[in-house]
C-alpha positions in Angstrom: -19.1 8.8 11.1 -17.4 7.4 8.0 -16.5 3.8 8.1 -13.0 2.9 7.0 -12.7 -0.1 4.6 -10.4 -3.0 5.3 -8.1 -1.8 2.5 -8.0 1.9 4.1 -7.2 0.1 7.5 -4.4 -1.9 5.9 -3.1 1.1 4.4 -2.8 3.1 7.7 -6.1 4.9 8.0 -7.3 5.3 11.5 -11.0 5.5 12.2 -11.7 7.7 15.2 -14.7 8.8 17.3 -13.9 12.1 19.4 -15.5 13.6 22.2 -14.3 16.2 24.9 -11.4 14.5 26.5 -11.9 11.1 24.9 -11.0 9.3 21.8 -12.1 5.9 20.4 -9.9 4.4 17.5 -9.9 1.7 15.3 -6.7 0.6 13.3 -4.8 -2.3 12.0 -1.3 -3.1 12.7 0.6 -6.3 11.9 -2.4 -8.1 10.7 -4.4 -7.4 14.0 -7.3 -5.0 14.5 -7.2 -2.7 17.5 -9.9 -1.0 19.3 -9.0 1.6 22.0 -10.6 4.2 24.1 -8.4 6.7 25.7 -9.6 9.1 28.4 -7.3 12.2 28.5 -6.7 13.6 31.9 -7.0 10.4 33.7 -5.0 8.3 31.4 -7.4 5.3 31.5 -7.8 3.2 28.6 -9.9 0.3 27.3 -8.0 -1.7 24.5 -9.0 -4.8 22.8 -7.5 -6.6 19.7 -9.2 -8.8 17.1 -8.0 -11.1 14.2 -10.9 -9.9 11.9 -12.6 -6.7 11.2 -16.3 -7.7 11.9 -15.8 -8.2 15.6 -13.5 -5.2 15.7 -16.4 -3.1 14.3 -18.6 -4.4 16.7 -16.5 -3.6 19.7 -15.7 -0.2 18.1 -19.4 0.7 18.1 -19.8 -0.7 21.5 -17.0 1.4 23.0 -18.4 4.6 21.3 -21.9 4.0 22.7 -20.7 3.1 26.1 -18.1 6.0 26.5 -19.2 8.7 24.3 -22.9 9.2 25.4 
């Protein structure tokens, strides 16, 4: 998985991990970093927001590890 830089995220790039029926995404919008896991079919979501990139990356890795294994 390629890590998007802070600059890329600020320019609209979205970092995503995918498995069958599930996406985990990391993106920046309005100065806030968002980490969301969406399960298709059930519509369930886990969505967290962060003011800085470092804790957002930690949460992204944690959600990928938890939901994509």
